[in-house]
N, CA, C and O atoms as a CHARMM CRD file, in Angstrom:
* protein
*
  132
    1    1 MET  N     40.74200-106.17000-160.16600 PROA 1      0.00000
    2    1 MET  CA    39.49900-106.80600-160.58700 PROA 1      0.00000
    3    1 MET  C     38.29800-106.23600-159.83900 PROA 1      0.00000
    4    1 MET  O     37.24400-105.98200-160.42200 PROA 1      0.00000
    5    2 GLU  N     38.48200-106.04400-158.54800 PROA 2      0.00000
    6    2 GLU  CA    37.34400-105.59900-157.72000 PROA 2      0.00000
    7    2 GLU  C     36.98400-104.17100-158.12000 PROA 2      0.00000
    8    2 GLU  O     35.80100-103.83800-158.19800 PROA 2      0.00000
    9    3 THR  N     37.99100-103.31200-158.37800 PROA 3      0.00000
   10    3 THR  CA    37.70500-101.91800-158.75300 PROA 3      0.00000
   11    3 THR  C     36.89200-101.90400-160.03800 PROA 3      0.00000
   12    3 THR  O     35.96800-101.10400-160.18100 PROA 3      0.00000
   13    4 ASP  N     37.24400-102.82200-161.01500 PROA 4      0.00000
   14    4 ASP  CA    36.48500-102.81200-162.29600 PROA 4      0.00000
   15    4 ASP  C     35.04100-103.21400-162.00400 PROA 4      0.00000
   16    4 ASP  O     34.13000-102.63100-162.59200 PROA 4      0.00000
   17    5 ARG  N     34.79900-104.16200-161.14400 PROA 5      0.00000
   18    5 ARG  CA    33.45000-104.57000-160.82000 PROA 5      0.00000
   19    5 ARG  C     32.62400-103.38600-160.24300 PROA 5      0.00000
   20    5 ARG  O     31.44200-103.21100-160.54200 PROA 5      0.00000
   21    6 LEU  N     33.30700-102.60200-159.41500 PROA 6      0.00000
   22    6 LEU  CA    32.59900-101.47300-158.81200 PROA 6      0.00000
   23    6 LEU  C     32.32200-100.39500-159.84700 PROA 6      0.00000
   24    6 LEU  O     31.31100 -99.70100-159.73700 PROA 6      0.00000
   25    7 ARG  N     33.17800-100.22700-160.84600 PROA 7      0.00000
   26    7 ARG  CA    32.99800 -99.17400-161.85700 PROA 7      0.00000
   27    7 ARG  C     31.81600 -99.52100-162.76700 PROA 7      0.00000
   28    7 ARG  O     31.00600 -98.64600-163.07500 PROA 7      0.00000
   29    8 HSD  N     31.70400-100.77000-163.19900 PROA 8      0.00000
   30    8 HSD  CA    30.65100-101.13200-164.12000 PROA 8      0.00000
   31    8 HSD  C     29.23100-100.75900-163.74000 PROA 8      0.00000
   32    8 HSD  O     28.51500-100.18000-164.55800 PROA 8      0.00000
   33    9 PRO  N     28.79600-101.07300-162.51700 PROA 9      0.00000
   34    9 PRO  CA    27.42800-100.72200-162.12800 PROA 9      0.00000
   35    9 PRO  C     27.14700 -99.26700-162.17400 PROA 9      0.00000
   36    9 PRO  O     26.04000 -98.87300-162.54100 PROA 9      0.00000
   37   10 SER  N     28.07800 -98.45200-161.82400 PROA 10     0.00000
   38   10 SER  CA    27.91600 -97.00200-161.83800 PROA 10     0.00000
   39   10 SER  C     27.75800 -96.55500-163.31000 PROA 10     0.00000
   40   10 SER  O     26.92200 -95.70200-163.60800 PROA 10     0.00000
   41   11 LYS  N     28.55000 -97.12400-164.21600 PROA 11     0.00000
   42   11 LYS  CA    28.41000 -96.77700-165.60000 PROA 11     0.00000
   43   11 LYS  C     27.03800 -97.18400-166.13200 PROA 11     0.00000
   44   11 LYS  O     26.43400 -96.43300-166.89700 PROA 11     0.00000
   45   12 TRP  N     26.52600 -98.36900-165.74000 PROA 12     0.00000
   46   12 TRP  CA    25.22100 -98.78900-166.14000 PROA 12     0.00000
   47   12 TRP  C     24.19700 -97.80000-165.68200 PROA 12     0.00000
   48   12 TRP  O     23.35500 -97.35100-166.45900 PROA 12     0.00000
   49   13 LYS  N     24.26900 -97.45400-164.39800 PROA 13     0.00000
   50   13 LYS  CA    23.27200 -96.50900-163.82800 PROA 13     0.00000
   51   13 LYS  C     23.32200 -95.14700-164.57300 PROA 13     0.00000
   52   13 LYS  O     22.28300 -94.55200-164.86200 PROA 13     0.00000
   53   14 PHE  N     24.53400 -94.67600-164.87000 PROA 14     0.00000
   54   14 PHE  CA    24.73000 -93.38200-165.54000 PROA 14     0.00000
   55   14 PHE  C     24.08000 -93.48200-166.95100 PROA 14     0.00000
   56   14 PHE  O     23.36900 -92.56900-167.37200 PROA 14     0.00000
   57   15 ALA  N     24.33100 -94.59700-167.66900 PROA 15     0.00000
   58   15 ALA  CA    23.77900 -94.76600-169.00700 PROA 15     0.00000
   59   15 ALA  C     22.25600 -94.79800-168.93600 PROA 15     0.00000
   60   15 ALA  O     21.58600 -94.18400-169.76600 PROA 15     0.00000
   61   16 ILE  N     21.71000 -95.49800-167.96600 PROA 16     0.00000
   62   16 ILE  CA    20.21700 -95.60100-167.83400 PROA 16     0.00000
   63   16 ILE  C     19.64700 -94.25600-167.54500 PROA 16     0.00000
   64   16 ILE  O     18.61300 -93.89700-168.10700 PROA 16     0.00000
   65   17 ILE  N     20.28000 -93.48900-166.68800 PROA 17     0.00000
   66   17 ILE  CA    19.77800 -92.17100-166.33600 PROA 17     0.00000
   67   17 ILE  C     19.87600 -91.24400-167.56000 PROA 17     0.00000
   68   17 ILE  O     18.96100 -90.45900-167.81000 PROA 17     0.00000
   69   18 LEU  N     20.95500 -91.32700-168.30900 PROA 18     0.00000
   70   18 LEU  CA    21.09800 -90.51800-169.53000 PROA 18     0.00000
   71   18 LEU  C     20.03600 -90.84200-170.54200 PROA 18     0.00000
   72   18 LEU  O     19.44800 -89.92700-171.11900 PROA 18     0.00000
   73   19 SER  N     19.75500 -92.14300-170.79000 PROA 19     0.00000
   74   19 SER  CA    18.75300 -92.48500-171.73800 PROA 19     0.00000
   75   19 SER  C     17.37200 -92.06500-171.31100 PROA 19     0.00000
   76   19 SER  O     16.59600 -91.60800-172.15000 PROA 19     0.00000
   77   20 SER  N     17.02500 -92.19700-170.05000 PROA 20     0.00000
   78   20 SER  CA    15.71600 -91.77800-169.56500 PROA 20     0.00000
   79   20 SER  C     15.62700 -90.26700-169.64000 PROA 20     0.00000
   80   20 SER  O     14.56000 -89.73700-169.95000 PROA 20     0.00000
   81   21 PHE  N     16.71100 -89.55600-169.36700 PROA 21     0.00000
   82   21 PHE  CA    16.72600 -88.08500-169.44800 PROA 21     0.00000
   83   21 PHE  C     16.48600 -87.63900-170.88400 PROA 21     0.00000
   84   21 PHE  O     15.73200 -86.70000-171.13700 PROA 21     0.00000
   85   22 ASN  N     17.14700 -88.33400-171.83400 PROA 22     0.00000
   86   22 ASN  CA    16.94800 -87.99500-173.26300 PROA 22     0.00000
   87   22 ASN  C     15.49400 -88.22100-173.69400 PROA 22     0.00000
   88   22 ASN  O     14.92300 -87.42500-174.43900 PROA 22     0.00000
   89   23 ASN  N     14.91400 -89.31600-173.21300 PROA 23     0.00000
   90   23 ASN  CA    13.53500 -89.60900-173.55600 PROA 23     0.00000
   91   23 ASN  C     12.62900 -88.53000-172.98600 PROA 23     0.00000
   92   23 ASN  O     11.68400 -88.11800-173.65900 PROA 23     0.00000
   93   24 PHE  N     12.87300 -88.07400-171.81200 PROA 24     0.00000
   94   24 PHE  CA    12.10500 -87.05000-171.16500 PROA 24     0.00000
   95   24 PHE  C     12.15100 -85.71900-171.97100 PROA 24     0.00000
   96   24 PHE  O     11.13200 -85.06000-172.17800 PROA 24     0.00000
   97   25 ILE  N     13.34100 -85.37200-172.40000 PROA 25     0.00000
   98   25 ILE  CA    13.52000 -84.12800-173.17600 PROA 25     0.00000
   99   25 ILE  C     12.79700 -84.24500-174.53300 PROA 25     0.00000
  100   25 ILE  O     12.16000 -83.29800-174.99600 PROA 25     0.00000
  101   26 ASN  N     12.91600 -85.44100-175.16100 PROA 26     0.00000
  102   26 ASN  CA    12.20200 -85.66300-176.45200 PROA 26     0.00000
  103   26 ASN  C     10.70000 -85.48700-176.28800 PROA 26     0.00000
  104   26 ASN  O     10.04800 -84.91700-177.16200 PROA 26     0.00000
  105   27 GLN  N     10.15300 -85.95700-175.20500 PROA 27     0.00000
  106   27 GLN  CA     8.71500 -85.81000-174.97700 PROA 27     0.00000
  107   27 GLN  C      8.39000 -84.33800-174.80200 PROA 27     0.00000
  108   27 GLN  O      7.38600 -83.87400-175.34300 PROA 27     0.00000
  109   28 LEU  N      9.21000 -83.57700-174.05700 PROA 28     0.00000
  110   28 LEU  CA     8.96000 -82.14200-173.86200 PROA 28     0.00000
  111   28 LEU  C      8.99900 -81.41100-175.21000 PROA 28     0.00000
  112   28 LEU  O      8.15400 -80.55900-175.48300 PROA 28     0.00000
  113   29 MET  N      9.98500 -81.74900-176.04800 PROA 29     0.00000
  114   29 MET  CA    10.08300 -81.09900-177.32900 PROA 29     0.00000
  115   29 MET  C      8.85900 -81.36800-178.18500 PROA 29     0.00000
  116   29 MET  O      8.37900 -80.47100-178.87700 PROA 29     0.00000
  117   30 ARG  N      8.35200 -82.58200-178.14800 PROA 30     0.00000
  118   30 ARG  CA     7.15800 -82.91200-178.92000 PROA 30     0.00000
  119   30 ARG  C      5.96600 -82.09900-178.43400 PROA 30     0.00000
  120   30 ARG  O      5.19400 -81.58800-179.24600 PROA 30     0.00000
  121   31 GLN  N      5.80500 -81.97100-177.09500 PROA 31     0.00000
  122   31 GLN  CA     4.67400 -81.22300-176.55700 PROA 31     0.00000
  123   31 GLN  C      4.78700 -79.74000-176.93700 PROA 31     0.00000
  124   31 GLN  O      3.79400 -79.09200-177.26700 PROA 31     0.00000
  125   32 ALA  N      6.02000 -79.22100-176.88200 PROA 32     0.00000
  126   32 ALA  CA     6.23300 -77.81800-177.16500 PROA 32     0.00000
  127   32 ALA  C      5.90900 -77.55500-178.66300 PROA 32     0.00000
  128   32 ALA  O      5.31800 -76.52800-178.99800 PROA 32     0.00000
  129   33 ALA  N      6.29800 -78.48500-179.54700 PROA 33     0.00000
  130   33 ALA  CA     6.09600 -78.31900-180.95800 PROA 33     0.00000
  131   33 ALA  C      4.64900 -78.74900-181.29300 PROA 33     0.00000
  132   33 ALA  O      4.24200 -78.69400-182.45300 PROA 33     0.00000
């Protein structure tokens, strides 16, 4: 149970970083185009 609790926060952080990274790339693509 404890290991699962530790895994979830890292997954959340990874998902948030991925989404923010995708938004950043989308903005760069718009500026380039």
